[in-house]
C-alpha positions in Angstrom: -22.6 13.1 11.7 -24.8 10.9 9.7 -23.3 8.0 7.2 -23.6 10.2 4.1 -21.6 12.9 5.7 -19.2 10.4 7.2 -18.6 8.9 3.7 -18.0 12.4 2.2 -15.5 13.2 4.8 -13.6 9.8 3.9 -13.8 10.8 0.2 -12.3 14.3 0.9 -9.4 12.7 2.9 -8.8 10.2 0.2 -8.8 12.8 -2.7 -6.4 15.1 -0.8 -4.1 12.7 1.0 -4.2 9.5 -1.1 -3.5 11.0 -4.5 -2.1 8.0 -6.3 -4.9 5.7 -4.9 -7.6 8.2 -5.7 -7.4 7.7 -9.3 -8.2 4.2 -9.0 -11.0 4.6 -6.4 -12.8 7.2 -8.6 -13.3 4.4 -11.2 -15.6 2.4 -8.9 -19.2 2.6 -8.7 -20.6 4.9 -5.8 -21.1 2.3 -3.2 -17.8 0.6 -3.8 -16.1 4.0 -4.0 -17.6 5.1 -0.7 -16.5 2.0 1.0 -12.9 1.9 -0.3 -12.5 5.6 0.6 -13.4 4.6 4.1 -10.9 1.8 4.1 -8.3 4.3 2.9 -9.2 7.1 5.3 -8.6 4.9 8.2 -5.4 3.2 7.0 -4.2 6.6 6.3 -5.0 7.7 9.8 -3.0 4.9 11.3 0.1 5.7 8.9 -0.2 9.2 9.8 0.3 8.3 13.5 3.4 6.4 12.6 5.0 9.2 10.5 3.9 12.1 12.6 5.6 14.4 14.9 4.5 13.1 18.2 7.0 11.8 20.8 7.4 7.9 20.4 5.6 7.1 23.5 2.6 9.1 22.5 2.7 7.4 19.0 2.5 4.2 20.7 -0.4 5.1 22.8 -2.3 6.7 19.7 -1.5 3.3 17.8 -2.9 1.3 20.7 -6.1 3.5 20.6 -6.4 2.8 16.7 -6.1 -1.1 17.6 -9.0 -0.8 20.0 -11.0 1.1 17.6 -10.2 -1.9 15.1 -11.2 -4.5 17.4 -14.4 -2.6 18.2 -15.4 -2.5 14.6 -14.4 -6.1 14.1 -16.9 -6.9 16.9 -19.6 -4.8 15.0 -19.3 -1.7 17.3 -18.7 1.8 16.1 -17.2 3.8 18.8 -18.0 7.4 19.4 -18.8 10.0 16.6 -15.8 9.8 14.4 -16.7 10.1 10.8 -14.0 7.6 9.5 -15.1 5.0 12.0 -19.0 5.7 11.3 -18.2 5.2 7.4 -16.0 2.2 8.0 -18.6 0.5 10.2 -21.2 1.1 7.6 -19.0 -0.2 4.7 -18.0 -3.4 6.9 -21.8 -3.9 7.2 -22.3 -4.0 3.4 -19.1 -5.7 2.2 -16.9 -8.6 3.5 -14.2 -6.3 4.6 -11.5 -8.1 6.9 -11.6 -5.2 9.4 -9.1 -7.1 11.6 -6.5 -6.6 9.0 -6.2 -3.1 10.1 -4.5 -4.4 13.1 -1.6 -5.6 10.9 -1.2 -2.0 9.8 -0.9 -1.1 13.4 1.7 -3.6 13.7 3.7 -2.3 10.9 3.6 1.3 12.4 4.6 -0.1 15.7 7.7 -1.4 14.0 8.5 2.1 12.5 8.1 3.8 15.7 10.3 1.4 17.3 13.0 1.8 14.6 13.0 -1.8 13.4 15.4 -2.7 10.7 15.6 -5.7 8.5 18.3 -8.2 8.0 16.8 -10.2 5.5 14.1 -9.8 2.8 11.8 -12.3 4.6 11.9 -9.9 7.6 11.0 -7.0 5.2 8.3 -9.2 3.6 6.5 -9.7 6.8 6.6 -5.7 7.4 5.3 -5.2 3.7 2.6 -7.5 4.3 1.6 -5.9 7.6 1.4 -2.3 6.1 0.6 -3.0 2.5 -0.6 -6.5 1.8 -3.2 -5.9 4.6 -4.6 -3.0 2.3 -4.7 -5.4 -0.6 -6.7 -7.7 1.3 -9.0 -4.9 2.8 -9.5 -3.5 -0.7 -10.4 -7.1 -1.9 -13.2 -7.2 0.5 -14.8 -4.1 -1.3 -14.0 -5.4 -4.9 -15.3 -8.8 -4.5 -14.0 -12.0 -6.0 -15.8 -15.4 -6.8 -13.0 -17.2 -4.9 -11.6 -15.1 -2.0 -9.3 -17.8 -1.0 -7.5 -17.7 -4.4 -7.7 -13.9 -4.7 -6.3 -12.9 -1.2 -2.7 -14.0 -1.6 -2.7 -12.2 -5.0 -4.1 -8.9 -3.4 -1.5 -9.3 -0.7 1.2 -9.6 -3.4 0.1 -6.6 -5.1 0.3 -4.7 -1.7 3.7 -5.9 -1.4 4.8 -4.7 -4.7 3.4 -1.3 -4.1 5.1 -1.0 -0.7 8.6 -2.0 -2.3 8.2 0.9 -4.7 7.3 3.1 -1.9 10.7 2.0 -0.2 12.7 2.7 -3.2 11.1 6.0 -3.9 11.7 7.1 -0.2 15.0 5.6 0.6 16.8 9.0 1.5 13.8 10.5 3.1 13.4 7.5 5.3 17.0 7.3 6.1 16.8 10.8 7.3 14.1 9.9 9.5 16.0 7.1 11.2 14.4 4.2 9.0 16.3 1.8 6.7 14.0 -0.6 5.2 16.4 -2.3 2.7 17.5 -5.5 4.1 21.1 -5.4 5.4 22.0 -8.6 3.5 21.2 -6.7 0.0 23.2 -3.7 1.2 26.1 -6.0 2.0 25.6 -7.9 -1.4 26.1 -4.6 -3.1 29.0 -3.3 -0.9 26.6 -0.5 0.3 26.2 0.8 3.9 23.1 2.7 5.3 24.9 6.0 4.9 25.0 5.7 1.2 21.3 6.2 1.2 21.9 9.7 2.3 24.2 10.8 -0.6 22.9 13.4 -3.3 24.4 11.2 -6.0 24.0 7.6 -6.5 27.3 5.4 -6.5 27.4 2.4 -8.9 26.9 0.0 -6.1 23.8 1.8 -4.9 22.5 2.0 -8.5 23.0 -1.7 -8.6 21.1 -2.2 -5.5 18.2 -0.1 -6.5 18.0 -2.1 -9.7 18.2 -5.4 -7.8 15.2 -4.4 -5.7 13.3 -3.0 -8.5 13.5 -6.4 -10.3 12.2 -8.0 -7.1 9.2 -5.7 -7.1 8.5 -6.5 -10.7 8.2 -10.1 -9.7 5.6 -9.1 -7.1 3.8 -7.0 -9.5 3.7 -9.9 -12.0 2.1 -12.2 -9.4 -0.3 -9.5 -8.0 -1.6 -8.6 -11.2 -3.1 -12.1 -11.7 -5.9 -10.8 -9.5 -7.4 -8.4 -12.0 -9.1 -11.1 -14.1 -10.9 -12.3 -11.0 -12.6 -9.0 -10.6 -15.6 -7.3 -12.2 -14.7 -4.8 -14.8 -14.9 -1.5 -12.7 -12.9 -3.3 -9.7 -10.3 -4.5 -12.1 -9.9 -1.1 -13.6 -9.6 0.4 -10.2 -6.9 -2.0 -9.1 -5.2 -1.8 -12.4 -5.1 2.0 -12.1 -3.6 1.8 -8.5 -0.9 -0.7 -9.7 -0.3 0.9 -13.1 0.5 4.3 -11.5 3.0 2.6 -9.1 4.5 0.3 -11.7 5.1 3.2 -14.0 6.9 5.0 -11.0 9.1 1.9 -10.2 10.2 1.8 -13.9 11.2 5.7 -13.5 13.1 4.7 -10.4 14.8 1.8 -12.0 15.8 3.9 -15.0 17.2 6.7 -13.1 18.0 5.3 -9.6 20.2 8.5 -8.8 16.9 10.6 -8.8 15.6 8.9 -5.6 18.4 10.7 -3.7 17.5 14.0 -5.1 14.0 14.2 -3.9 10.7 12.1 -4.0 9.8 11.1 -7.5 6.3 11.2 -8.8 4.3 11.0 -12.0 2.4 14.0 -13.3 -1.4 14.5 -13.0 -1.6 13.9 -16.8 0.4 10.5 -16.6 -1.8 9.4 -13.7 -5.1 10.2 -15.7 -3.6 8.3 -18.6 -3.1 5.4 -16.6 -6.6 5.4 -15.1 -8.3 5.9 -18.5 -6.4 2.9 -19.9 -7.3 0.8 -17.0 -11.0 1.8 -17.4 -10.7 0.7 -21.1 -9.3 -2.6 -20.0 -6.0 -2.3 -21.5 -4.0 -3.3 -18.4 -6.1 -6.3 -17.8 -4.4 -9.5 -19.0 -5.6 -12.8 -19.6 -4.5 -15.1 -16.7 -5.2 -18.2 -14.9 -7.9 -18.1 -12.5 -6.0 -20.3 -10.2 -2.7 -19.0 -9.0 -0.1 -20.8 -7.0 0.0 -20.0 -3.3 2.2 -17.0 -2.7 5.1 -17.9 -0.4 8.5 -16.0 0.0 9.7 -14.6 -3.3 6.9 -13.9 -5.6 6.8 -16.1 -8.6 
């Protein structure tokens, strides 16, 4: 498979399987759009291994193979005729994509397969940075920024915000799949037990817990959105569309916490398009400091 065909395959994967992200990716110029599609296609592959139906031992083997592929790419080698790896290898030759960060996504998926739970937010934060903060940093390699050292922790924070939104959206589905991401200290603070996540109606304590976690996610969005003024217009529009779609979803969850127990919440196509159009027009880009404080622990 030639490089152009490999990129087309990645763009197809992204448009059909990364529906929220695809609205932002489409706002990029062609070279960046293709490169970011390759990034998301490989990240999605790793995620699909963790969420798939294989026995746990087979999942761990497949994740180990993905890690080997990452190491090969980081070393400048493109193994085999895999279209995703072909496209990603080409993209990494054109943009400063920190390919080794895919290894962090593998680490997070290994934790999922092993059924890791989280006692504190700091423990959950490490997981979020593995599976989503890493995607923010990988994306930043495509977006570009004058000062990568300043921009990287903000891209990481935006990834954390998106992952916290995902966790709130999927709390019942995850529980039924044997995963509880909300920290046990937070469950205890609101008088909730993991079993409360499998109810079809939200108790007052659970609604309070969802609201608490939503406010925490808002603070990470506030930090992460400081990235946008550091990017060129099209890259800022892309990142703003992705963040805007998830931020709107977060506000829907916070307004109606019981809905997350009834099924996966999502925005309509029209709502997503509206967010993307506003992002391209620059309405989500806020003036902000060029130098942001280092991100540690809770977002500022």
